[in-house]
N, C-alpha and C positions, 0 to 999 in steps of 0.2 A: 886707505878704507879699512873699515873695522869688519872683520869676519862675523857672519852671523852666527850666533851661538847654537850648538847643536840641538838644545832643548827647545828652541824657538822653530826650527826648520821644519818638524812635522806639522805644527800649527799654521805655519806660512802657507805650506803645501795645501793642507786641508781648507783654508780659507779661499785660496786661489781656485780649488776644485768647486767649492760650493758656489762661487762667483760665475763660473764657467757653467755649472749646471743651472744656475738661476737665469743666466744670460739665455741660455739654449731654449729653457721652458717660456721665457718671455716672447723669445722670437717665435717659438712654435704657436704660443698663444695668439700673438699678433697675425701669424699666418692663417690660423684657422678662423680668427675673426674677418679676414679678408676674404674667405671662402664661405660667406654666408649670404642668404637673402633674406631680407627684413621686408615684411609687407603690413599693412593696416587693412582691417576689414570692417565693414559696417553693415549692421542688421537693423531692420525696421518693420514693425508689426503695428497694425492699427486696429482698434475695435471700438464699438460703442461704450461710451461711459455708462457706469450704473451708479454713480454717486456724484453729488454736487456740494461744495462748500460755499456758504455765502456769508459776506460780512456786511452788517447793517446796524442801524442804532437810530437812536432819538437825540435831537438837539432842540433844546428850549431856551429861550431868552427871558429874563425877569429882572426887576430892579434889583434883588438881592440874590447873592449866590445860593443861600439855601432854597430859597423858593424856585430858582431856575433848577437846581437838582431835584427837588421834590416833583416838579413837573414832568422832567425826563424820566425819573424812577418810576412815577405813575404809569407812564406809557409803557416802559419797558417790563414792568410787572404784568401789564395787560398782554403783551406780546409773549412772554413767558408762559402764561396760562393759556394761551391760544395754541402755542406750539405744543404743549403737553396735550391739549384736547385733540390736536392733529396725530398724535401718536409718536411725535419726536421725543427719543429717550434722552433723559438727563446729560447722560455722558456725551451727547453730540451737541450740547449747547454749552458755550463758555463764554464768559464775560472777557472782552479783549482789552477794554480801554474806558477809563473814567476820567473826564476832564471838566475843569471849571475855569473859564478866563473872564476877565474883565472886559467891558466894552467902553472903549474911549471916545471922547469927542475932543475935536482940537488938537489932534495929534500932530498935524502938519503946521501948526503954528496959527497965530492969530492974535486978535486982541485979547482973548480969554486964555488963560493957561488950560492945559490939557486937565480932563477930569474924567472919573468913572461914571458912566450914566447907566449902567447894568452889568449882568453877567449872563455868560453863556454856557451851559452845561450840557455835556455830550456823554452818552452811555452807549458803548458799542458792544455788540455781540458777534460771535462766529457760530454758524448753525451748518451741521452736516445733514443733507438730505439723502438718505438711503433708498428711499422710494422714488425714484426720478421722474417717473410719469406724473407725480403730485407735485413737483416743483413749482409750477406756474401757480397752482392753487394756494400753496404755501405763502409764495410771494405776495399775492394778492390778499390773503388773511393777514399777513403781518402789516402790510401797508394799510389796511383798514383799521388796525389797532394803534397807528400813530407813528410808524417808522417813517422817517422822514430823511435818512441818511444811508445810502446804499452806495458801498464802495468796492465790492469785490465778488466776482463769481467764478469758482474754479470747478472744473469737471475732472473727474478722476476715477479709478477703479477700487472696488473695494479689496479685490484680491489681485494685483498686479502681476504676481509671481509667475503664473504661466505664460503670460504674454513676455515678460522680461526674459524668461528661458528661451522662447522660441526667437527672440531677437538675438540672444547670445549665440544660438545655433547657426542663424542666418549669417552673423558676423563671422564665424569661425569658416563657414563654407566660402563666404566671400573671400577672406584672406587665402584660404588654401587655393582657391581658383587663380587667384592672382600670382601667388608663388609658382604654380604649375606653368602659367602663361609666361612668366618672366624666365623661368628655367628652360623653356623651350625656345623662346626667342633668343636667348643668350648661347644656346647649344650646349647646355650642361644638364647634368642629371640631378634632379631635387632629391636631397637627402632627408634624413628624419627631422622632425621637429626638436628644436633646441630650447625654445622659452615661449610662453604664450601670456600677455599682460592684458587685463581688461583696463579699457579706459573710462567707461561708464554704461549706463544703462538705466537712466531715469525716466519715468513716463512724464509727457508734457501735453498739455491740452491744445488742441488745434480747432478752431471754429470753421467747420466745413459746410453745414447745411442747416435748413430750418426744420425743426421737428417739433411742432406745438402739438401736445396731446389734446384729446378731447375734454372740454369742460375747463380748459386753462384760460384764465383771464388774463395772464401775461404770457405772450408767445416766447418760447425759448429756443434759442439755436445751440443744441447740445453737441453738435459736431462729432468728432472722433478723439480718441486718446491715443496718441501715438508713442510706442515705446521704442527707443533707440539702444542699441549697444555696439560699443567700439573695442576693437582688440588690436593688439600688436602681436605678430607671430614672426619668430626668427627660425628659419631653415637652414641645415647646413647644406653644402653642396658635395654630393657624393664624388668620390674619387673616379 
């Protein structure tokens, strides 16, 4: 067997020492990871919404594509004028979709070949209503101007941050209470917090109750907006 050269001996010893230190650190880290309590917490806060977003539009049919679009555009122009008269800001109104599609006959077969018999044009708007008690009135006025396509009503909050923060606080309290309970049940002492990760906190609407305001031609169930926050917290187990 060849002898190890003297110059390589210190390097070999150093490498072995480094490996031993790394192994010891890994083992210690694994042991620390085993002495942890990981919990999830959830917070939920509800409030009445103060804003609504609606998606609506006009659909018209005519023999020619241009005529169909002109009919739809005329109704949408009237809707936009009515929204302005109702005090809806331009920044709260946006065109979402414009479409023109052919109307076919005999698409499922028959003696005659398929042919285009007309065109359908649609013009869709999204509108934010910040004065929520007037939502029913706004809908009634829009319908009177020719809106015949209504696809979405979403309730929300103009400033959700305070509710989101309350939900986050409740989520942390929930997780801490769980961690303390688990530590007590396991007969160990709960140590300091090691990490906290937020999983979410997005408002979502829930239809809860009828709330038709006076002079509303369209009854509206505004319900509540519920904000939820989810957190994961890791605590060490004290010696």
